[in-house]
C-alpha positions in Angstrom: 59.7 130.8 144.9 60.1 126.8 146.0 60.4 123.8 143.9 56.7 123.3 144.3 55.9 126.7 143.1 58.1 126.1 139.9 56.5 123.2 138.7 53.0 123.4 140.9 50.5 120.5 141.1 47.2 121.5 139.3 45.4 123.7 141.0 42.4 125.6 139.4 40.2 128.4 141.8 36.6 129.1 141.2 35.7 131.4 138.5 34.8 133.9 141.1 38.0 133.7 142.8 39.7 133.5 139.6 38.1 136.6 138.0 38.7 138.6 141.2 42.3 137.8 141.3 42.7 138.4 137.6 40.9 142.0 138.0 43.4 142.9 140.9 46.2 142.0 138.8 44.9 144.4 135.9 44.3 147.1 138.5 47.6 147.0 140.0 49.0 147.6 136.8 46.4 150.2 136.0 47.4 152.0 139.1 51.1 151.8 138.8 50.4 153.8 135.5 48.1 155.7 136.3 50.6 157.0 139.2 53.0 157.5 136.8 51.5 159.2 134.3 48.6 161.4 136.3 48.9 161.4 140.1 51.7 161.0 142.8 50.0 160.0 145.9 51.7 160.1 149.2 53.9 157.0 149.7 51.7 155.4 152.2 49.0 155.3 149.7 51.0 154.2 146.8 52.6 151.5 148.8 49.3 150.6 150.4 47.2 150.3 147.6 49.8 148.3 145.7 50.3 145.9 148.4 46.6 145.5 148.9 45.9 144.7 145.3 49.0 142.3 145.5 47.7 140.5 148.2 44.0 140.1 146.5 45.6 138.7 143.7 48.2 136.6 145.5 45.3 134.8 147.6 42.8 134.6 144.8 45.4 132.7 142.3 47.9 131.0 144.4 46.7 128.0 146.1 46.5 127.8 149.9 47.9 124.7 152.0 44.6 123.0 152.0 44.1 123.4 148.2 44.8 119.9 147.1 42.9 117.9 149.9 40.3 120.0 151.2 40.0 122.6 148.0 36.5 123.9 149.3 37.7 124.6 153.0 41.1 126.3 151.1 38.7 128.4 149.3 36.9 129.5 152.1 40.2 130.5 153.5 41.2 132.5 151.1 38.2 134.2 150.6 38.4 135.4 154.4 41.9 136.3 153.6 41.0 138.6 150.9 38.2 140.3 153.3 40.6 140.6 156.2 43.1 142.3 153.5 40.5 144.6 152.5 39.8 145.6 156.2 43.5 145.8 157.1 44.5 147.6 154.4 41.6 149.8 154.0 42.2 150.8 157.7 46.0 151.7 157.3 45.1 153.6 153.6 41.8 155.8 155.8 44.2 156.4 159.1 47.9 156.7 158.2 48.1 160.4 158.7 46.4 160.1 162.2 48.9 157.1 163.4 52.0 159.0 161.6 50.8 162.4 163.3 49.5 161.2 166.7 49.9 157.9 167.3 53.2 156.5 166.4 54.4 154.7 169.5 51.0 155.0 171.1 48.5 152.7 169.2 45.3 152.2 169.9 43.3 148.8 170.1 42.5 149.1 166.1 46.0 149.6 165.1 47.1 146.9 167.1 44.7 144.3 165.5 45.7 145.8 162.1 49.2 145.7 163.1 49.2 142.1 163.6 46.7 140.5 161.3 48.2 142.7 158.3 51.8 141.0 159.2 50.6 137.7 159.4 48.6 138.3 156.0 52.0 139.4 154.4 53.7 136.2 155.8 50.8 134.1 154.2 51.0 136.0 150.9 55.3 135.6 151.1 54.7 132.1 151.7 52.2 131.8 148.6 54.5 133.2 146.0 58.4 132.0 147.6 57.3 129.1 150.2 58.4 128.7 153.7 62.1 129.7 153.2 61.2 133.5 153.1 58.6 133.1 156.1 61.4 131.5 157.9 63.6 134.5 157.4 60.7 137.2 158.2 59.5 135.1 160.9 62.8 134.7 162.4 62.8 138.5 162.2 59.9 138.8 164.2 61.4 136.4 166.8 64.2 138.3 167.0 62.2 141.6 168.2 60.3 139.5 170.6 62.9 137.8 172.3 66.4 138.8 171.4 66.8 140.7 174.3 67.4 137.3 175.9 70.4 136.5 173.6 74.0 137.6 175.4 76.4 140.2 174.5 76.2 142.2 171.5 73.4 139.9 170.0 71.0 141.3 172.4 69.0 144.3 172.2 67.1 146.3 174.6 63.5 144.3 174.2 60.6 145.2 172.6 56.7 145.1 173.5 54.6 142.9 171.3 52.6 146.1 170.2 56.2 147.5 169.6 57.3 144.6 167.6 54.2 144.6 165.1 54.2 148.3 164.8 57.8 148.2 163.4 56.6 145.4 161.2 53.8 147.2 159.6 54.9 150.7 159.1 57.5 152.7 157.1 60.3 150.6 158.9 59.1 147.4 158.1 56.3 146.3 155.6 56.0 149.7 153.9 59.6 150.6 153.8 62.4 151.0 151.4 62.1 147.5 149.9 58.6 147.8 148.8 58.9 151.2 148.0 61.6 150.1 145.4 59.3 147.5 143.8 56.3 149.8 143.2 58.4 152.9 142.5 60.6 151.0 139.9 60.3 147.0 139.5 56.9 147.2 138.7 56.8 149.2 135.8 59.6 147.5 134.2 57.5 143.9 134.8 54.7 145.8 132.8 57.4 146.5 130.0 58.4 142.9 130.3 54.6 141.9 129.5 54.5 144.0 126.4 57.2 142.6 125.0 56.1 139.3 125.6 52.6 139.5 124.0 53.5 141.8 121.1 56.1 138.8 120.2 59.0 141.0 120.7 60.1 138.6 123.1 60.3 135.8 121.1 62.5 137.5 118.8 65.4 137.0 121.3 65.2 133.3 120.5 65.2 133.7 117.0 68.1 136.4 116.7 70.3 133.8 119.0 69.9 130.9 116.9 70.6 132.9 113.8 74.1 134.4 115.2 75.0 131.0 116.7 74.0 129.4 113.2 76.8 126.9 111.8 78.7 126.6 115.1 80.0 123.3 116.8 78.3 124.7 119.8 75.7 126.4 118.2 73.2 125.4 120.1 74.3 125.9 123.5 75.6 129.3 122.0 72.0 130.1 121.3 71.1 129.1 124.6 73.2 131.6 126.4 72.4 134.6 123.7 68.6 134.3 124.2 68.6 133.4 128.2 71.0 136.5 128.5 69.0 138.9 126.4 65.1 137.7 127.6 66.8 137.5 131.1 67.6 141.1 131.0 64.0 142.1 130.7 62.7 139.3 132.7 64.6 139.7 135.9 63.8 136.2 137.6 66.3 133.7 136.7 64.0 131.0 137.3 61.1 132.0 135.6 63.8 132.6 132.5 64.8 129.0 132.4 61.3 127.9 132.2 60.3 130.2 129.5 63.6 129.8 127.3 64.5 126.1 128.7 61.7 124.3 126.9 63.2 125.4 123.7 66.8 125.5 124.4 67.8 122.5 126.7 66.3 120.2 124.2 68.0 121.6 121.3 71.2 121.0 123.2 70.4 117.6 124.5 70.1 117.0 120.5 73.0 118.7 119.7 74.9 115.8 121.7 75.4 117.5 125.0 74.5 115.7 128.1 71.4 116.5 130.0 72.8 117.8 133.1 74.9 120.0 131.4 72.4 121.5 129.2 70.6 122.0 132.2 73.8 124.1 134.1 74.1 126.2 130.9 70.5 127.3 130.8 70.6 128.0 134.5 73.6 129.9 134.5 72.6 131.8 131.1 69.2 132.8 132.9 71.0 134.4 135.7 73.3 136.3 133.3 70.6 138.3 132.3 70.3 140.2 135.5 73.8 141.3 135.0 73.7 142.2 131.4 73.2 146.3 130.8 71.1 148.1 129.9 68.3 146.9 132.1 69.5 144.4 134.4 66.4 142.8 135.4 65.5 146.4 136.6 68.8 145.5 139.3 70.4 148.8 137.7 67.5 150.8 138.4 66.9 149.9 142.0 70.8 150.4 142.6 70.2 153.9 141.2 67.2 154.7 143.2 68.9 153.9 146.6 72.4 155.2 146.3 71.6 158.2 144.1 74.3 156.7 141.8 73.4 158.1 138.2 72.2 155.0 135.7 74.8 155.7 133.3 77.4 155.0 135.7 75.8 151.7 136.9 75.1 150.8 133.5 78.8 151.6 132.6 80.3 149.4 135.5 78.3 146.5 134.7 79.9 146.2 131.1 83.0 144.3 131.7 81.9 142.0 134.4 78.8 141.0 132.2 81.2 140.6 129.3 83.4 138.2 131.2 80.4 136.1 132.4 79.1 135.1 129.0 82.8 134.7 127.9 83.1 132.2 130.6 80.0 130.4 129.8 80.6 130.7 126.0 84.2 129.7 126.1 82.9 126.4 128.3 80.3 125.4 125.8 82.7 125.7 123.3 85.4 123.7 125.0 82.8 121.0 125.9 81.5 120.8 122.3 85.2 120.2 121.4 85.5 117.8 124.0 82.4 115.6 122.8 83.6 116.4 118.9 80.7 117.5 118.1 79.9 118.6 114.6 78.9 122.3 113.2 75.1 122.3 113.6 72.5 124.5 111.9 70.3 126.2 114.3 68.9 129.2 112.6 66.9 127.5 109.5 63.6 129.7 110.2 63.4 132.6 107.8 63.7 136.3 108.9 60.2 137.2 107.2 57.8 139.8 107.9 56.6 138.5 111.3 60.2 138.4 112.6 60.9 142.3 111.1 57.8 143.5 112.9 59.1 141.6 116.0 62.7 143.0 115.6 61.0 146.6 115.1 59.0 146.5 118.0 62.0 145.3 120.4 64.1 148.1 119.0 61.7 151.0 119.3 61.3 150.0 122.9 64.6 149.7 123.7 65.8 152.8 121.9 62.8 154.6 124.0 64.2 153.3 127.2 67.9 153.7 126.6 67.3 157.6 125.0 65.2 159.0 128.1 67.3 157.3 130.6 70.4 158.9 129.0 68.4 162.2 129.1 68.2 161.8 132.7 64.4 161.4 133.0 63.4 158.4 135.9 63.4 155.1 135.3 59.7 154.7 135.9 58.8 157.3 133.3 61.3 155.6 131.1 60.1 152.0 131.4 56.4 153.4 131.2 57.0 155.6 127.6 58.9 152.1 126.6 56.0 150.0 127.1 53.7 152.4 125.6 55.9 152.9 122.2 55.8 149.0 122.3 52.3 148.8 122.1 51.6 151.7 119.8 54.6 150.0 117.3 53.1 146.2 117.7 49.4 147.5 116.8 50.6 149.8 113.6 52.5 146.7 112.5 50.0 143.8 111.2 52.2 140.9 112.1 52.3 142.1 115.7 49.1 143.7 115.7 47.7 143.1 119.5 43.6 142.0 119.7 41.8 143.4 122.5 42.3 140.1 124.5 45.9 140.5 123.9 45.6 144.2 125.2 43.9 142.9 128.5 46.6 140.0 128.8 49.4 142.3 128.9 47.5 144.4 131.7 46.7 141.2 133.6 50.2 139.7 133.5 51.9 143.2 134.2 50.3 142.7 137.8 50.4 139.1 138.0 54.2 138.7 137.1 55.1 140.9 139.5 53.1 139.4 142.4 56.2 137.5 143.8 58.8 140.3 144.0 56.0 142.6 145.6 54.6 140.3 148.3 58.3 139.0 149.0 59.6 142.5 149.2 57.2 143.8 151.5 58.0 140.7 154.1 61.9 141.6 153.6 60.8 145.0 155.1 60.4 143.2 158.2 64.0 141.9 158.2 65.0 145.1 157.4 63.1 146.9 160.3 64.3 144.4 162.6 67.8 144.8 161.7 67.5 148.6 161.8 65.5 149.1 165.2 67.7 146.6 167.1 71.1 148.0 165.8 71.3 144.0 164.4 73.3 145.2 161.6 75.4 147.6 163.3 76.4 144.2 165.0 76.8 142.0 162.1 79.0 144.5 160.4 81.3 144.8 163.4 81.2 141.0 163.4 82.5 140.7 159.7 84.9 143.2 160.1 86.3 141.8 163.4 86.2 138.3 161.9 88.2 139.4 158.8 90.6 141.1 161.2 91.5 143.8 158.6 91.7 141.2 155.9 89.7 142.7 152.9 89.5 139.1 151.0 88.5 137.5 154.2 85.9 139.9 155.1 84.7 139.8 151.3 84.4 136.2 151.5 81.9 136.4 154.7 80.0 139.1 153.1 79.5 137.2 149.8 78.4 134.0 152.0 75.7 136.2 153.8 74.6 137.3 150.3 74.3 133.8 149.1 72.8 132.5 151.9 70.3 135.3 152.6 69.1 135.2 149.1 68.4 131.6 148.6 65.0 131.1 147.4 64.3 134.8 147.1 63.9 137.1 144.2 66.8 139.1 143.3 65.6 142.3 144.3 64.5 141.1 147.5 67.6 139.8 148.4 69.7 142.4 147.2 67.5 144.8 149.2 68.0 142.7 152.3 71.3 142.2 152.0 72.9 145.4 150.9 71.4 146.7 154.8 73.0 143.6 156.6 76.2 143.4 155.0 76.7 146.3 152.8 78.0 149.0 155.7 80.7 146.3 156.7 82.1 146.1 152.8 81.9 149.8 152.9 83.9 150.2 156.2 86.9 148.3 154.5 87.1 150.9 152.1 85.3 149.6 149.0 84.0 152.0 147.0 79.7 152.4 147.1 79.5 151.3 143.7 81.7 148.2 144.0 80.0 147.6 147.2 76.3 147.4 145.7 77.8 145.5 142.4 79.1 143.2 144.9 76.2 142.3 147.0 73.8 142.3 143.4 76.2 139.7 141.9 75.9 137.5 144.7 72.4 137.6 145.1 71.7 136.8 141.6 74.0 133.7 141.8 72.0 132.4 145.0 69.4 131.1 142.1 72.1 128.3 141.4 73.7 127.8 144.7 72.7 124.8 146.2 70.6 123.7 148.3 68.0 126.3 147.4 68.9 126.7 143.7 65.7 127.9 141.9 67.0 128.0 138.6 68.8 124.7 138.8 65.0 123.2 140.2 63.6 124.8 137.1 66.3 123.2 134.9 65.8 119.6 136.4 62.2 119.9 136.0 62.6 120.3 131.9 65.6 117.9 131.5 64.7 114.9 133.7 68.0 115.1 135.3 68.6 115.1 139.2 69.0 118.4 140.9 72.4 118.1 142.4 74.3 116.8 139.4 72.8 120.0 137.2 73.8 122.2 140.4 77.6 121.0 140.7 78.0 121.3 136.9 76.4 125.0 137.2 79.0 126.0 139.9 81.4 124.4 137.7 80.5 126.7 134.6 80.0 129.6 137.0 83.3 129.7 138.8 84.4 132.8 137.0 81.3 134.6 137.9 81.6 134.0 141.8 85.4 135.2 141.6 84.4 138.4 139.3 83.2 140.6 142.4 86.4 140.4 144.0 87.9 141.4 140.6 86.7 144.8 140.7 87.2 145.4 144.5 91.0 145.0 143.3 90.7 146.5 140.1 87.7 149.1 140.0 88.9 150.4 137.1 87.2 147.7 135.2 84.1 149.4 136.2 84.7 152.1 133.8 84.3 155.3 136.0 86.9 157.3 134.6 86.8 157.0 130.5 89.3 159.6 130.3 92.6 159.1 127.3 94.9 158.9 130.6 93.0 156.2 132.5 92.5 154.0 129.1 96.1 151.9 129.7 95.1 151.1 133.1 91.6 149.7 131.9 92.9 147.7 129.1 96.0 146.4 131.4 93.4 145.1 133.7 90.8 143.5 131.2 92.9 142.0 129.3 94.1 139.6 131.6 91.0 139.0 132.8 89.6 137.8 129.5 92.8 135.4 129.3 92.0 134.2 132.6 88.2 133.8 132.1 89.2 131.5 129.1 91.9 129.7 130.8 89.6 128.7 133.9 86.9 127.7 131.3 89.2 125.4 129.9 90.4 123.9 132.9 86.9 123.5 134.5 86.0 121.7 130.8 89.3 119.9 130.7 89.7 120.6 127.0 91.6 122.6 124.7 92.2 121.6 121.4 92.8 118.0 123.5 92.4 116.7 126.6 94.3 118.6 129.1 96.2 116.5 131.9 95.3 116.9 135.5 98.2 118.9 136.2 97.7 121.4 133.3 94.1 121.8 134.5 95.2 122.5 137.7 97.9 125.4 136.7 95.9 127.1 134.6 93.1 127.1 137.2 95.4 128.7 139.8 96.8 131.2 137.2 93.2 132.2 136.0 92.4 132.8 140.2 95.7 134.7 140.1 95.3 136.9 137.1 91.5 137.7 137.7 92.5 139.1 141.5 96.2 140.2 141.5 98.3 143.0 140.5 99.2 143.8 136.6 102.4 142.5 137.1 101.3 139.0 138.9 98.4 138.8 136.9 100.7 139.2 133.4 103.1 136.3 134.6 99.9 134.1 135.3 98.5 135.3 131.8 101.9 133.7 129.9 101.3 130.3 132.0 97.7 130.1 130.8 98.9 131.2 127.2 101.8 129.0 127.1 99.7 125.7 128.5 96.7 126.6 126.1 99.4 126.8 122.9 101.3 123.6 123.9 97.8 121.7 123.9 96.9 122.8 120.5 100.2 122.1 119.1 100.4 118.9 120.6 96.6 118.0 119.5 96.4 114.8 117.6 96.8 115.3 113.7 93.7 114.9 111.6 91.2 115.2 114.7 88.3 117.5 114.8 89.8 119.9 116.7 93.1 119.9 114.9 91.1 120.7 111.8 89.2 123.6 113.6 91.7 124.9 115.7 91.6 128.4 116.0 87.8 128.2 115.7 86.4 128.8 119.3 82.5 128.4 118.3 
């Protein structure tokens, strides 16, 4: 998703094309529901039909390169692309059995044409939904397949013919591989659930609840933004989309309360990322992780609880300290009454979450649980007058269930090309050896390199696509260094999420800048400051895996407490150092000492962490003791709101 896609120019397809696109979206939703409830087709049909519908909808609803200068020509091109999609996908769906049984590695002329055109269609679809960055990555993978044998040393490979390159791209090794499979098998169902929650009004209840909980606090507007964005983003699964959904309410509210525009935009961007790290849904990240690792969902849920709490604590503490620094007065943010409509919305939301979590804990598949929750949400919404859906509302759920999933569907198909190239050429092994070798046995250095890869390769991509690509590129290197399977996947996933706020392609920041009117760079720098703890947290659970709560026995409890308490102190301390305020303005030396001690407490052993915590608590207590008498912070000391 590029900045131009976040805030796209006005473009309207013709009625016929728009109608076809919306029908393809609805058909995609119905196909996912049908294959969950009634018939489970072979993977090639599941993935092929879903991608075909997704590409048709993309070409019909997303503008092409000539849309604004030559709209008639552009629509003609889009119609041609739709026809080619039907031809190539139809051929693949018809011939996949013969290809797998008799022609794998020996494609005939029709196969070759299908592979080339089909791959190019996926690349153009990826360009329309995510911009040129994804095309460059996937195109680079194709170029490596074609010309990588000219590269020196370990970077080279045996060489592939043109036929082989496009066969790898347009096969179960590439486009129809594990990335697209994860989206079709897991992600799309939760996109449908999100559409059901939004159109039933249950999504609005997140904002209402967050405003209520933050009412009467000095940092109430910002706290409401954090809570609302975290809860909504957990279902939404896209940080830029979450910013555009909740930020139009929360960013102006924070600015009215007295926060600077760039700080308000940064808070919204960082908070919108938090939803994908927040159990139980984690923007479907937990379900993808369970699908490809075999780790039970409850284990992943438990592993994410403490990191998500620390992430939100860091952001909440930062906005509280900033409110104190600015001398903001307590604000009433929850004036809207808790009427019958809000009660109904809360009931719909609760019914969906109880169904989802209950079935997951009983061991049902994530897709079945998501479908059941969506059905329960629709039924409960129909039973309550305040949330009752009309026929047009139900139609919108079907259409948006498919439309909201287009970006991740098409982008993961394109990412499949990268995964195929890495697998077939052995580049993954080479990169892993490079990371391990460059780290020279130093786990911290190797982890820094892996984190850099995760952020760099994840820029401009949906989190699911970024995570799936990087875990196959850099994940084995982390595992080889002795890090556990769960910790490795969480490590990569966290940095894939944080790529949305990392310059230069910080999509959540671009979205916030479009709302605030502030410069993107200023918001990006503020977001990086607010998310220092978030960037350190993956290292924390690598060195302290007990915070992932995999052992809940009574004997393990002291170790968990001994690890978590210093991290809480460190999180609050780093937030205070970032803002430069704790009951009074902190001196440069105080900020530096607190920040360094915070990093130490997050990453070192129990004894060293305890010493660092003593330093943090001592300096913060001294700041409170020496704050000016009669000031706002002195009167309100002890109240971290």
